[in-house]
C-alpha positions as CSV (number, residue, x, y, z in Angstrom):
1,M,59.9,115.1,-55.8
2,T,62.4,112.9,-54.0
3,I,61.9,109.3,-52.9
4,V,63.1,108.7,-49.3
5,S,63.7,105.3,-47.9
6,A,60.7,104.0,-46.0
7,G,62.8,101.9,-43.6
8,D,63.4,99.1,-46.0
9,P,66.6,97.3,-44.7
10,Q,67.9,96.7,-48.1
11,F,68.4,100.4,-48.7
12,P,70.7,102.7,-46.9
13,S,69.1,105.6,-45.1
14,K,69.8,108.0,-48.0
15,A,69.3,105.6,-50.9
16,I,66.6,106.1,-53.4
17,P,64.6,103.0,-54.2
18,Q,63.8,102.3,-57.8
19,P,60.2,101.2,-58.3
20,D,59.4,98.2,-60.5
21,V,59.2,99.4,-64.1
22,L,58.0,96.2,-65.6
23,P,54.6,96.3,-67.2
24,P,52.0,95.1,-64.8
25,P,50.2,91.8,-65.4
26,R,46.8,91.7,-67.1
27,S,45.3,91.1,-63.7
28,S,46.4,94.6,-62.6
29,L,44.2,96.0,-65.3
30,F,41.1,94.5,-63.7
31,A,42.3,95.1,-60.1
32,G,42.8,98.8,-60.9
33,L,39.6,98.9,-62.9
34,R,37.6,97.6,-60.0
35,I,39.1,100.2,-57.6
36,V,38.5,103.1,-60.0
37,S,35.0,101.9,-61.0
38,A,33.9,101.5,-57.3
39,C,35.1,105.0,-56.4
40,T,33.6,106.5,-59.6
41,L,30.3,104.7,-58.9
42,A,30.2,106.3,-55.4
43,S,31.0,109.7,-57.0
44,R,28.3,109.4,-59.6
45,V,25.7,108.4,-57.1
46,L,26.6,111.4,-55.0
47,G,26.6,113.5,-58.2
48,L,23.0,112.4,-59.0
49,L,22.0,113.4,-55.5
50,R,23.7,116.7,-56.0
51,D,22.0,117.3,-59.3
52,R,18.6,116.4,-57.8
53,A,19.3,118.9,-55.0
54,M,20.3,121.6,-57.5
55,A,17.2,120.9,-59.6
56,E,14.9,121.1,-56.6
57,T,16.5,124.3,-55.4
58,F,16.6,126.3,-58.6
59,G,14.4,124.4,-61.1
60,A,15.2,124.3,-64.8
61,G,15.4,128.0,-65.4
62,P,17.8,130.9,-66.1
63,I,19.8,130.6,-62.9
64,L,20.6,126.9,-63.2
65,D,21.1,127.4,-67.0
66,A,23.8,130.0,-66.3
67,F,25.5,127.9,-63.7
68,T,25.7,124.8,-65.9
69,V,27.1,126.8,-68.8
70,A,29.7,128.5,-66.5
71,F,30.7,125.3,-64.8
72,Q,31.4,123.8,-68.2
73,V,34.6,125.9,-68.4
74,P,36.4,124.2,-65.4
75,N,34.7,121.0,-66.3
76,L,36.2,121.3,-69.8
77,A,39.6,122.0,-68.2
78,R,39.3,118.9,-66.1
79,Q,38.4,116.7,-69.0
80,L,41.0,118.4,-71.2
81,L,43.9,118.1,-68.7
82,G,42.8,115.6,-66.1
83,E,41.5,113.0,-68.6
84,G,43.2,114.2,-71.8
85,A,46.1,116.3,-72.9
86,L,48.1,116.5,-69.7
87,T,47.9,112.8,-68.9
88,A,48.4,111.9,-72.6
89,A,51.6,114.0,-72.9
90,F,53.0,113.8,-69.3
91,L,52.5,110.1,-68.5
92,P,54.5,108.7,-71.4
93,A,57.3,111.2,-70.8
94,F,57.3,110.3,-67.1
95,V,57.4,106.5,-67.8
96,R,60.1,107.0,-70.4
97,A,62.3,109.1,-68.0
98,R,61.8,106.5,-65.2
99,E,62.7,103.6,-67.4
100,Q,65.6,105.2,-69.3
101,T,67.3,107.5,-66.9
102,G,66.0,106.5,-63.5
103,F,63.3,107.5,-61.1
104,A,65.2,110.6,-59.8
105,S,64.9,112.1,-63.3
106,A,61.2,111.3,-63.5
107,R,60.7,113.1,-60.2
108,E,62.5,116.2,-61.5
109,L,60.3,116.1,-64.5
110,A,57.2,116.0,-62.4
111,S,58.3,118.9,-60.2
112,A,59.3,121.0,-63.2
113,T,56.0,120.3,-65.0
114,F,54.1,121.3,-61.8
115,V,55.9,124.7,-61.6
116,R,55.5,125.6,-65.3
117,L,51.9,124.5,-65.4
118,A,51.0,126.5,-62.3
119,Q,52.7,129.6,-63.9
120,L,50.8,129.1,-67.1
121,L,47.4,128.6,-65.5
122,C,47.8,131.6,-63.2
123,G,48.6,133.8,-66.2
124,I,45.6,132.5,-68.1
125,V,43.2,133.0,-65.2
126,A,44.5,136.5,-64.4
127,I,43.8,137.5,-68.0
128,S,40.4,135.9,-67.9
129,E,39.4,137.8,-64.8
130,I,40.6,141.1,-66.3
131,L,38.5,140.5,-69.4
132,I,35.4,139.5,-67.5
133,G,35.7,142.5,-65.2
134,G,36.2,144.8,-68.1
135,A,33.2,143.4,-69.9
136,L,31.0,143.9,-66.8
137,L,32.2,147.5,-66.4
138,A,32.3,148.6,-70.0
139,F,29.0,147.2,-71.3
140,D,25.3,147.6,-70.3
141,L,24.4,143.9,-70.2
142,N,21.2,142.3,-69.3
143,V,20.8,140.4,-66.0
144,D,21.2,136.9,-67.6
145,V,24.6,137.8,-69.2
146,V,25.8,139.5,-66.1
147,R,25.0,136.4,-64.0
148,L,26.8,134.2,-66.5
149,L,30.0,136.4,-66.5
150,Q,30.0,136.6,-62.7
151,L,29.8,132.9,-62.4
152,L,32.6,132.5,-64.9
153,G,34.7,134.8,-62.8
154,L,34.1,132.8,-59.7
155,F,34.9,129.5,-61.4
156,A,38.1,130.7,-63.1
157,P,40.5,130.0,-60.2
158,Y,39.0,126.5,-60.0
159,V,40.8,125.8,-63.3
160,I,44.2,126.1,-61.6
161,L,43.3,123.7,-58.9
162,V,41.7,121.0,-61.0
163,C,44.6,121.0,-63.6
164,L,47.3,120.8,-60.9
165,T,45.4,118.0,-59.3
166,A,45.3,116.2,-62.6
167,L,49.1,116.3,-62.8
168,V,49.6,115.0,-59.3
169,C,47.1,112.2,-59.9
170,A,49.0,111.3,-63.1
171,V,52.1,110.6,-61.0
172,L,50.1,108.5,-58.7
173,Q,48.5,106.5,-61.5
174,S,52.0,105.9,-63.1
175,L,52.9,104.3,-59.8
176,N,49.8,102.0,-60.0
177,R,48.1,104.0,-57.2
178,F,44.6,104.4,-58.5
179,F,42.5,104.7,-55.3
180,W,43.2,108.3,-54.3
181,P,42.9,109.8,-57.7
182,A,39.6,108.0,-58.1
183,V,38.2,109.1,-54.7
184,L,38.8,112.8,-55.2
185,P,35.6,113.4,-57.1
186,V,33.7,111.9,-54.1
187,L,35.1,114.7,-52.0
188,L,34.0,117.3,-54.5
189,N,30.5,115.9,-54.6
190,L,30.3,115.8,-50.8
191,F,31.2,119.5,-50.6
192,W,28.9,120.4,-53.4
193,L,26.0,118.5,-52.0
194,G,26.6,119.9,-48.5
195,S,26.7,123.5,-49.9
196,V,23.4,123.0,-51.7
197,E,21.8,121.8,-48.5
198,L,23.3,124.4,-46.2
199,I,23.2,127.6,-48.3
200,P,19.4,128.1,-48.1
201,W,19.8,128.4,-44.3
202,V,22.1,131.4,-45.0
203,S,19.9,133.2,-47.6
204,V,16.7,132.7,-49.5
205,D,17.9,134.8,-52.4
206,P,18.6,132.4,-55.4
207,E,21.3,134.7,-56.8
208,F,23.2,134.6,-53.5
209,Q,22.7,130.9,-53.2
210,I,24.1,130.1,-56.7
211,R,27.2,132.2,-56.0
212,G,27.7,130.7,-52.6
213,I,27.7,127.2,-54.2
214,A,30.3,128.4,-56.7
215,L,32.6,129.6,-53.9
216,S,32.2,126.3,-52.0
217,L,33.6,124.5,-55.0
218,L,36.8,126.6,-54.8
219,L,37.3,125.2,-51.3
220,A,36.6,121.7,-52.5
221,G,39.1,122.2,-55.3
222,S,41.8,123.2,-52.8
223,I,41.2,120.1,-50.8
224,Q,41.3,118.0,-54.0
225,L,44.8,119.3,-54.7
226,L,46.1,119.0,-51.1
227,V,45.0,115.4,-50.6
228,P,47.0,113.7,-53.4
229,I,50.1,115.9,-52.6
230,L,50.0,114.5,-49.1
231,I,49.5,111.0,-50.4
232,L,52.7,111.4,-52.5
233,H,54.6,112.8,-49.6
234,R,53.4,110.0,-47.3
235,A,54.6,107.5,-49.9
236,G,58.0,109.1,-49.8
237,C,57.6,111.1,-53.0
238,Q,58.6,114.7,-52.2
239,W,59.5,117.9,-54.0
240,S,62.7,117.8,-56.1
241,P,64.8,121.0,-55.5
242,S,66.7,120.2,-58.8
243,W,63.6,120.6,-60.9
244,R,65.2,123.2,-63.2
245,C,67.3,120.5,-64.7
246,S,64.2,119.0,-66.4
247,L,62.9,122.3,-68.0
248,P,63.9,121.2,-71.5
249,Q,61.9,118.0,-71.1
250,V,58.9,120.1,-69.8
251,R,59.0,122.1,-73.0
252,G,58.7,118.8,-74.8
253,V,55.7,117.8,-72.7
254,F,54.0,121.1,-73.4
255,H,54.8,120.8,-77.1
256,S,53.3,117.3,-77.1
257,M,50.2,118.6,-75.3
258,L,49.3,121.1,-78.0
259,P,47.8,118.7,-80.6
260,V,46.2,116.7,-77.7
261,V,44.7,119.9,-76.3
262,V,43.2,120.6,-79.7
263,G,41.9,117.1,-80.1
264,V,40.3,116.9,-76.6
265,T,38.9,120.4,-76.9
266,L,37.2,119.4,-80.2
267,S,35.7,116.3,-78.5
268,Q,34.4,118.4,-75.7
269,L,33.4,121.3,-77.9
270,N,30.2,119.6,-79.0
271,A,28.8,119.5,-75.4
272,L,29.8,123.1,-74.9
273,I,28.2,124.2,-78.1
274,D,25.0,122.4,-77.1
275,R,24.7,124.2,-73.8
276,V,25.6,127.7,-75.2
277,V,23.2,127.4,-78.1
278,A,20.5,126.2,-75.8
279,W,21.2,128.9,-73.2
280,W,21.0,131.7,-75.9
281,F,18.0,130.5,-77.8
282,S,16.0,130.0,-74.5
283,L,16.8,133.4,-73.0
284,P,13.7,135.4,-72.2
285,A,15.1,138.4,-74.1
286,W,15.5,136.2,-77.2
287,T,12.2,134.3,-77.1
288,E,10.2,137.6,-76.6
289,S,11.9,139.4,-79.5
290,V,12.1,136.8,-82.2
291,H,9.1,136.2,-84.4
292,S,10.7,134.6,-87.5
293,P,10.2,130.9,-88.2
294,W,13.8,130.8,-89.4
295,W,15.2,131.2,-85.9
296,P,14.7,128.5,-83.3
297,V,13.1,129.4,-80.0
298,L,13.7,126.9,-77.2
299,E,12.0,126.3,-73.9
300,S,13.4,128.0,-70.8
301,G,15.5,125.4,-69.0
302,T,16.8,123.6,-72.1
303,A,20.4,124.2,-71.2
304,S,19.7,122.7,-67.7
305,A,17.9,119.7,-69.3
306,L,20.9,119.2,-71.7
307,Y,23.2,119.2,-68.7
308,L,21.2,116.6,-66.8
309,G,21.0,114.5,-69.9
310,Q,24.7,114.6,-70.2
311,R,25.1,113.7,-66.6
312,M,23.1,110.5,-67.3
313,Y,25.3,109.3,-70.2
314,Q,28.3,110.3,-68.1
315,F,27.3,107.8,-65.4
316,P,28.3,104.7,-67.4
317,L,31.1,106.7,-69.1
318,G,32.6,107.6,-65.7
319,V,31.9,104.4,-63.8
320,F,33.3,102.2,-66.6
321,G,34.7,104.2,-69.6
322,V,36.9,106.7,-67.7
323,A,37.9,104.0,-65.2
324,L,38.9,101.7,-68.0
325,G,40.8,104.4,-69.8
326,T,42.6,105.5,-66.6
327,V,43.9,101.9,-66.0
328,L,44.4,100.9,-69.6
329,F,46.4,104.0,-70.7
330,P,49.5,103.3,-68.5
331,I,49.5,99.7,-69.6
332,L,49.3,100.6,-73.3
333,T,52.0,103.2,-72.8
334,R,54.4,100.7,-71.3
335,H,53.7,98.3,-74.2
336,A,54.4,101.0,-76.7
337,E,57.5,102.3,-75.0
338,Q,59.0,98.7,-74.8
339,G,58.0,97.9,-78.4
340,D,55.6,95.1,-77.4
341,M,53.0,95.6,-80.1
342,R,51.6,92.1,-79.5
343,G,50.8,93.0,-75.9
344,F,49.5,96.4,-77.1
345,R,47.0,94.8,-79.6
346,T,45.9,92.2,-77.1
347,D,45.1,94.7,-74.4
348,L,43.6,97.2,-76.8
349,T,41.3,94.5,-78.2
350,L,40.3,93.6,-74.6
351,G,39.4,97.3,-74.1
352,L,37.3,97.3,-77.2
353,R,35.4,94.2,-76.2
354,L,34.7,95.5,-72.7
355,S,33.6,98.8,-74.2
356,L,31.0,97.1,-76.4
357,A,29.8,94.6,-73.8
358,I,29.2,97.3,-71.2
359,G,28.5,100.4,-73.3
360,L,25.8,98.9,-75.6
361,P,23.6,97.7,-72.7
362,A,24.1,101.0,-71.0
363,S,22.9,102.9,-74.1
364,V,19.9,100.6,-74.5
365,G,19.0,100.8,-70.8
366,L,19.2,104.6,-70.7
367,M,16.9,104.9,-73.7
368,L,14.4,102.4,-72.2
369,V,14.1,104.0,-68.8
370,A,14.7,107.7,-69.6
371,G,11.2,108.7,-68.6
372,P,11.0,107.1,-65.1
373,L,14.6,107.9,-64.5
374,S,14.2,111.6,-65.1
375,V,11.0,111.7,-62.9
376,A,12.5,109.6,-60.1
377,L,15.8,111.5,-59.9
378,F,14.9,115.1,-60.6
379,K,11.1,115.9,-60.3
380,G,10.3,117.8,-57.1
381,G,10.5,121.3,-55.7
382,E,11.0,123.8,-58.5
383,F,11.6,121.0,-61.0
384,D,8.1,120.2,-62.4
385,A,6.7,117.6,-64.8
386,A,7.4,119.7,-67.8
387,D,11.1,120.0,-66.8
388,A,11.2,116.2,-66.3
389,A,9.7,115.6,-69.8
390,L,12.3,117.9,-71.4
391,T,15.1,116.1,-69.5
392,T,13.7,112.7,-70.7
393,Q,14.3,113.7,-74.3
394,M,17.9,114.6,-73.5
395,V,18.6,111.4,-71.6
396,R,17.2,109.3,-74.4
397,A,19.3,111.2,-77.1
398,Y,22.6,111.3,-75.2
399,G,22.1,107.8,-73.8
400,S,21.9,106.3,-77.3
401,A,25.6,107.1,-77.7
402,S,27.0,105.9,-74.4
403,W,28.8,103.1,-76.1
404,A,30.4,105.5,-78.6
405,F,31.6,107.9,-75.9
406,I,33.3,105.0,-74.1
407,L,34.8,103.6,-77.3
408,L,36.1,107.0,-78.4
409,L,37.8,107.5,-75.0
410,I,39.6,104.2,-75.3
411,S,40.6,104.7,-78.9
412,N,42.1,108.1,-78.2
413,R,44.1,106.6,-75.3
414,G,45.5,104.1,-77.8
415,F,46.6,106.9,-80.2
416,Y,48.3,108.9,-77.4
417,A,50.1,105.7,-76.2
418,L,51.5,105.4,-79.7
419,H,52.5,109.1,-79.7
420,D,50.0,109.8,-82.5
421,R,48.4,113.0,-81.4
422,Q,47.3,114.2,-84.9
423,T,44.7,111.6,-85.8
424,P,42.4,112.4,-82.9
425,V,42.6,116.1,-83.9
426,R,41.8,115.3,-87.6
427,V,38.8,113.1,-86.7
428,G,37.7,115.6,-84.0
429,K,37.5,118.5,-86.5
430,W,35.2,116.5,-88.7
431,A,33.1,115.5,-85.7
432,V,32.5,119.2,-84.8
433,V,31.5,119.9,-88.4
434,W,29.1,116.9,-88.4
435,N,27.7,117.9,-85.0
436,F,27.1,121.5,-86.1
437,G,25.4,120.4,-89.3
438,L,23.2,117.8,-87.7
439,S,22.2,120.1,-84.8
440,A,21.3,122.9,-87.2
441,V,19.0,120.5,-89.1
442,L,17.5,118.6,-86.1
443,I,16.9,121.6,-83.9
444,Y,13.9,122.6,-85.9
445,P,11.8,119.4,-85.8
446,L,13.2,118.2,-82.4
447,Q,13.8,121.5,-80.6
448,G,16.4,121.2,-77.8
449,S,16.7,117.5,-78.1
450,G,17.9,118.0,-81.7
451,L,21.2,119.4,-80.2
452,A,21.6,116.2,-78.2
453,W,20.9,113.9,-81.1
454,G,23.3,115.9,-83.3
455,T,26.1,115.3,-80.8
456,S,25.3,111.7,-80.3
457,L,25.2,110.8,-84.0
458,A,28.4,112.7,-84.6
459,T,30.1,110.9,-81.7
460,M,29.0,107.5,-83.1
461,V,30.7,108.2,-86.5
462,Q,33.8,109.6,-84.7
463,A,34.2,106.6,-82.5
464,V,33.8,104.0,-85.3
465,W,36.2,105.9,-87.5
466,S,38.8,106.4,-84.7
467,I,38.9,102.7,-83.8
468,S,39.3,101.7,-87.4
469,L,42.3,104.1,-87.9
470,L,43.8,102.9,-84.6
471,A,43.6,99.3,-85.8
472,K,45.6,100.2,-88.9
473,L,48.1,102.1,-86.9
474,S,48.7,99.3,-84.4
475,G,48.9,96.5,-86.9
476,G,45.4,95.1,-86.5
477,I,42.9,94.4,-83.8
478,H,41.5,91.0,-83.1
479,W,38.4,91.7,-85.1
480,A,37.0,88.1,-84.9
481,Q,36.9,88.3,-81.1
482,S,35.4,91.8,-81.3
483,R,32.7,90.8,-83.8
484,A,31.7,87.8,-81.6
485,T,31.4,90.1,-78.6
486,L,29.3,92.6,-80.6
487,I,26.9,89.9,-81.8
488,K,26.5,88.3,-78.4
489,T,26.0,91.7,-76.8
490,I,23.2,92.6,-79.3
491,V,21.5,89.3,-78.6
492,C,21.6,90.0,-74.8
493,C,20.4,93.6,-75.3
494,S,17.4,92.3,-77.4
495,V,16.3,90.1,-74.5
496,M,16.7,93.0,-72.1
497,V,14.6,95.2,-74.3
498,G,11.8,92.6,-74.5
499,I,11.7,92.2,-70.7
500,V,11.6,95.9,-70.0
501,L,9.0,96.7,-72.6
502,L,6.8,93.9,-71.2
503,L,7.1,95.5,-67.8
504,Q,6.4,99.0,-69.1
505,S,3.2,97.7,-70.9
506,S,1.9,96.2,-67.7
507,S,-0.4,98.0,-65.3
508,W,1.2,99.3,-62.0
509,P,-0.6,99.9,-58.8
510,G,-0.5,103.7,-58.0
511,E,2.1,106.1,-59.4
512,N,5.2,104.8,-57.6
513,V,7.7,105.8,-60.3
514,K,10.7,104.8,-58.2
515,L,9.3,101.3,-57.7
516,Q,8.7,101.0,-61.5
517,L,12.2,102.2,-62.2
518,G,13.8,99.8,-59.7
519,V,11.9,96.8,-61.0
520,Q,12.7,97.6,-64.7
521,C,16.4,98.2,-64.0
522,L,16.7,95.0,-61.9
523,A,14.7,92.9,-64.4
524,G,16.5,94.3,-67.4
525,G,19.9,93.9,-65.8
526,A,19.2,90.3,-64.8
527,A,17.9,89.5,-68.2
528,F,21.1,90.8,-69.8
529,L,23.4,88.9,-67.4
530,V,21.5,85.6,-67.6
531,S,21.5,85.9,-71.4
532,A,25.2,86.6,-71.3
533,W,25.9,83.5,-69.2
534,L,23.7,81.3,-71.4
535,I,25.4,82.3,-74.7
536,G,28.9,82.7,-73.4
537,L,29.4,86.5,-73.3
538,D,32.4,86.5,-70.9
539,E,33.3,90.2,-70.8
540,P,30.8,91.3,-68.1
541,W,32.1,88.6,-65.8
542,M,35.7,89.6,-66.3
543,L,35.1,92.6,-64.1
544,V,34.4,90.4,-61.1
545,K,36.4,87.3,-61.7
546,R,39.8,86.9,-60.0
547,K,40.9,84.4,-62.5
548,L,41.3,85.9,-66.0
549,P,41.3,84.3,-69.4
550,A,44.7,83.5,-70.9
551,Q,46.5,85.8,-73.2
552,D,44.8,85.9,-76.6
553,S,46.7,84.5,-79.6
554,E,48.3,86.9,-82.0
555,S,45.8,86.8,-84.8
556,P,44.0,89.9,-85.9
557,E,41.3,87.8,-87.5
């Protein structure tokens, strides 16, 4: 990628401008956070509309179960590379190359990484398609397994598109351009929602419809890749023909990715295990053949309910957690590369405080309104009251750990910024063990929601352990400030709980669930914010203030 002069008179026509490599001021963290959060909010709202349309069209049954399990593969690739290993390994190398050897070297590194990543992904997808096709031809499989394998085959090429998009977006983010990477999921959801609405006009066969939706996502993925490439080109960032010079550095990037791939895979493995176990133990072939009390039998649609429950906790995680991690990671990386550990600890502590002040009320709120939320968003069409009740259990279980998912994401970004890629792997291995053990125990008394509770409890332990280890590695977090934020947040959440429970115990005219949900959310949110203002909980207001607090003093306690 080559930077071309954009008509700036201070550069000759063939000169290559060098971007500012100084770490951005703290205000840039909040400016970027507002941009990413706003775009992510729009994406999540469209995602909820999309999920509602999917639920109304297919119901919580075998077809939607297979789709949610199959889509977990490209979704895992997106989280693995788009929000994990690729960004964690490539962005520090890109920043280091830009600061130490110039921006031309950084562009060569980006181009070389793009080529090698595309080659690797094409090989993996080709092998996957051969294996899937061979399994379909060689074995006599039941209709549910055939459906799942066919959807996996349709989704496999999407992995290439989403991972290459992640690399291009990482370059944009390193240049403090956060808008377009954040708006790409909006485009995906628009395509998805449009396909769900239009495909029934083409065919009434649900099998045809679900495959048509999968194909529409491939088109959306192509546009997602093309848009950021055009944005980079428009900004003067073009393909570098001398990319082969950076191949040794690319090997270093991929080598650095390996432990991060393992760590992020472990963190996402819990959700994948939940869906696969729920899909298998709710298959009609399984439920009709098992008569032993030692084997669990789950309701049909459990995998779909788990997916919808995960979507609910991912709403605050995406709107705030991923947005904060996206903006904070380049800042922490610059601090680490320049040896500014004081700045690193200050901004990491700020991330911890924001995670607690936003994540805890999000968890409490999801648990409080899980019932009306599930009914208002998803009940209708083929999605009946029983499906909504099952989804309510999942929303409540996953929602309890929203704060932990956010905190874990931030702590892992801190490890990667310090080039420590082994600690998240070590903690993640134990988290998978805890999740498997807890789920195996809880699935009997709690049925499908036991899987969700197992994941949530394991994530809580993982998040607390991770931030404790990161504090030791970085030389200490400002614990006194963090404790004060935690205590104030708990007080505000308690007020919110009281107000919402009071409203839920009151009689309501008619059965207008959406009205009840709206009133409870507004009243609960207002109670939290008023309480925060009264007791001096500043973190929620930092997201909207233009004037930020001064740099914190260097005192871990």
